[in-house]
N, C-alpha and C positions, 0 to 999 in steps of 0.2 A: 437465594438462588434466582436466576433470571426467570421471569414469567410466573413467579409464585409470591403469594402473600403468606409468609410462614410456610406451612405445608400445603396451602390451598392454591388452586389455580392450575397453571400448566397448559399444555397443548395436546389434548387427547383427541386427535383428528387423523383422518387418512393421510398417508404420506404425501399424496398429491397436493394437499393443501399447505404443506409447510413452506414451499417457496412463496406462495401468496401471502402467508402470514409474515414471513421475513420481509417481503417487499413492503407490506403495510407498516410494519414496525420501523423500517428504515425511513419511509416517507414521513411517518409521524414524528420521529426524532428530528428530522430536518425541519419539519414544519414548526416545531416548538422553538427553534432557534432563528427562524426567518422573521425578522422584525417587520418587514413590509407586509407579509401575510398576516401576522398577528394584528397589526394595525387595521388592516382591511376587515378582518373578522370582527374586531372590536367595534368598528364603525357599523357593520351590519347588525351586530347585537344591539347597538344603541339606536340606530335609525330605522331598522326594519323589525326587530323582535320587540323592542321597547324596554331595554335595560337602561338604567338600573330600575328594578322593581322596588316599590316602597315597602317599608315596614309599618304595619297598622297596629295601633294599640286598641284593644277591644275593651272599651270602658264598661259597657253594660254587662258583658260576660264576666269581666273581672270583678265587678261589684257583686254579682250574684254568687260566684263560686269562690271568691276570696283569693284568686290566683291572678297575678299580673300577666295577662295573656297578650303576646305580640305575635303577629302573623307576617311571615315573609311572603309577599304577594306574587308568587309565580303564576297565579291564576290570571293576572292582568297582562301576561305576555301575549303576543300575536299567536293565534291558534288556541289559546286558552290553557296552556300548561307549560311546565318546565321543559318539555321535550324539544322545543325549538332551539334551546341552547346547544344540544348535542347534534341535532340534524344540520344546523347551519355549519357547525364545525366539521362534521364528517362530509357534508356535501362539498365544502371547500377542499377538504383533503382528497376527495374523489377526483376533482378537477386537477389538483396538484399532482396526482398520479397519472393523469392523462386518460382516465376512464370516463365513459359517457353513459353508463347505465348503473342504477342502484336498485337493490332489492331490500326489502325490510319485512319484519314481522310486526304484528300489532295485536294487542288484546283489547284494551278499552277503545282503541282507534286513535288515540291522541298522537302516538308515535307515527302511525300511518299518515294521519293528516299533516303532521309536521314534516314528514319526509316528502310527501306529495307537494307540499307548499314550497320547500326549498328546491325541489327538483324543477318545479315550474320556474322559479326565480333564476336558476342557474342553467336551464336548458338541458336537463338530464332526463333520460328515459327512466321510468319508474314503475316497478312492480311491487305490490304489497300483498303479503300473505296473511290471511285472517281466518281463524277457525269459524265454522258455521254457527256454533252457539254464540260466540262473540259478535259475529256479523248480524245476527238476528236481534241481539239486545242492544247493539250500538248502530242501528240502521242509519241514523243521521250522519255518523262519521263515515260510513261506507259511501254515502252519496257525496259527501264533501270531497273525499279522495278522488272519486270519479270526476267530479266537476273540475278538480285541479289537474286532471289529465293523467292520473295514474291508472294502471291496470290493477284491479283488485281480484286476487285469486282466493276463492273461498275454499277452505280445507275441510273435507268431509270425513277424514279418517281419525281414528283414535277418539280422544275426548272432545275433539273439535274446538279446542281452546288454544291458548297461547303456546303451550308446549308443542302442539302439532303444527302450528304456524311456523315455529322456529325450525322444526324438522324439515318442513317443505322448503323453507328459505335456504337452509344449509345444502339441500340437494341441488337446488338451482345454482347456488354459488359453486359447488363442486363442478358442475357441468359448464359453467360460463365464467370461470374465474379470471380468464385473461382480459375480459372486457367489462367485468361487473364488480362493483364494490358492494359488499354486504353491510348496509348501514344499520347495524344492530342497535337496539333501543335501550338496553339496560346494561348493567355492569356484569354481564354473564358472557358465556362463550369462551373460546380459547384465547390465550394471550396473543396479541396485545389489546383485544377488544375491551376487557374490563377496565384497563388503564386509560384507553382512549376516551371511553364514555365518562369515566370519573374525572378526567382532566377537563373535558368540556363542560361538565355539570358543576365543577368545583367553583365556578363563578358565583354560584348561589351563596355558598358558605363564606367565601372571602369578602364578597360584597356585603353580606349580612353582618359580619363581624365589624367591618369598617363603619357601617351605619349605626350599629349599636353603640360603638365607642363615641361616635359623633353625638348621639343622644345623651351619653354619659354613663353607660354601664356595659358590662358583659352579662349575658343571660345566665341564670343559675342552671337552667335545664333547656336543652334543645331536643325537640321531638319531631320525628318524621315517620311516615308509613314506609313499610318495606314489603316489596314483592320480589322482583329481581334485585331492586335496590338502588336505582340511579338517583332518584331525588334525595334519598337519605344520605348516600355517600356524598352527593353534591353539597349538602349543607354541613354534614359532619366534618368534612375536610377543612373547613374554615376554623373549626374549634378544637381539633384534636390535641393541640399543644397547650390548651387552656384548662384551667380548673373548672370545667363545665361538664355537668352530667349529660350524657348523650343517650337517647332512648329511641329504639326502633320498634315500631308497632306492626305486627303481622296480622293477617286475616284469620280470625278465629272461627269464621263461618258460623255454623249452628251447633257445633259440638267438638269433642276432643278425639273422636275415633277417626281412623284413616278414612278419607273420602268426605269428611264433614268440614274440613278446614283447609287452609293453605299456610299453616304455621310451621314452616320448614325449620327454623332455628329453635323452635320450641320442642318439636317432636321428631325432627329429621335424623337420618343416619348418614355417615360419610359414604360418598360414591362419586361416580362420574356421570355427568349429564351435559349434553351440548358442549363437549370439548373441554370442560374444566372439572377439577376435583373440589367438591364442596359438600355442604349438607343438602340432602334431598329426601323426598318422601317416597319410600318403596315398601312393598310388602315382604312377607317371609320368603317368598320365592324370588326376590330380587327384582320384581317388576315395579316400575314407576307407577304410582297410583294416580287416579283422577282426583283432583282437588276441588274445593268449593270456596268461593268468596262471593259476596253480594256485589263486589266491584271486579269488573273484568280485568283491570290492570294489576290486580294482586293475585290473580288466578293462575299461579305458577308453582310447580312442585319442587323447585330448586331455589337457590339464592346465590348472589354474587360471591366470589371467593374472598373478597376483601371484608365482607360482612362476617363470613365464617372466621376469618382471622381476628377481627375486632371482638367477636364473641369470645373466642378462646383466650385472647389477651386480657379480657375483662374490661376493655375500654368502653364498650357500648353495652347497655342493658337492652335485651330484646324480650318483648312480651307480646301478648295478643289481646284483641278485643273481638266481640261477637257481633254478628249482623244487626241484631236488635239495638245494641248499644250504638252502633254506627248510625242507624237511622235516627235515633234520638239526638245524636250530635249534629246531624244535618239540620234538623228542625230547630235545635237550640241556636246554632250560629245564624241561621236564616232569620229567626224572629228576634234575636237579641242584637244582631249587628248588621242585618241586611245583606249578608254574604252567604250565598249558596255554594258550599264546597263540593268538589268531586267526591264520590264515595270513597276513593282511595285516601284523599286528604282527611276525610272525616274520621278515619281510623285514628289519626293522631289527635284530633280534637276529642274524640271519645275517651282516649287515654287520660287526657287532662281532666275531663269531667269525673271519670272514675276515681282518679287519684287526687282529687282537689283538696281533700283534707290533709294529705301528706305534702301537698304542694302549696299550702296556704302561705300567702305573703311572698312567694318566690316569683321571680321573673322567668316566665316560660316562653320560649320562642318556638313556634310551630311553623314548619315549612308547608304552606298552603300550596301544594304542588299543582293543583288544577281546579277549574271551576266546574260547577255541577250541571251545566246545560245538557251535556251528553247523557246524564243519568236521570233526567226528570221523569221519564216514563217508569223506570224502576222504582224510584223514590216514591212517586205518587201512588203507584200500584201497591207497594208494600204498606205505605202509611194508611191507605184507605181500607 
């Protein structure tokens, strides 16, 4: 069914937004067939963002844990994370539709920085919504967005995190839909947003698959962290047709009770959030709950509908790791390989450490979706 991944997805939005979603879908379908536009985007990804990103073999880590660990280095991209893949694509799509303003939500701030960056590059007016809690723990990214010329709106309602930033961005879009494109940052929201973001992020997976084959192998296991799920879908799409185990790692926080984690696929129930039908975390009264993760980018009570489908289909294994395990993984990768990962990406590294006995001798490819600069105050505060 159009707009769905199995039973998941859809367009659960006010009727006034349907024409805008139809317009966006039509422009997206035209864009994918426009060879000139695709070449121009590819050139920007290469000369501005820094693609292709390398694959790094972690020799010291591998010797210690008995796992052949490879990293897909999205942390080396301009702005420091995979988010630039999607924002470049959607900013180009915005101009393709003749619109001059973009809005975006952000949790860890990396999507906000990437949106502000491409808006400056392409001459677009830019407004970023960010929850107060996230703005306080990611202050450096707030200042980066402002320096790049974006208006940063701090959201002080609800849990003051990513969920509430999305709510505010959606309200803005409803009001200004004729002139504004909502440059959503993850594979969530009403269709076609999950498909658009997955399409622009799938460069990670297809590029990684080609690079692995050039080295001489396909990985046995591919691992990525999952919040909304864009970096994970990005790398998984390159390997869906291969005999490769795919693992998505959620934020286990500090416990398994509601409010202590953001493990939507581990503990969630089916429902509608932000315009799509998927798994989400809500209480017995049907109220979406506040969630917790040490990483602002995974602090979301829902998950993209394609992930829900891949879970139900049994194609991807979804699990969780806890905050303390994540901090240990940050320190291990830093001291063994000289690479400080973002807290989000460290969830995937943490899984490899925890499962190292079961993964012994296997080639494991981790999507290192971002670098840890933005998280240093959190990391150092917790480690001390």
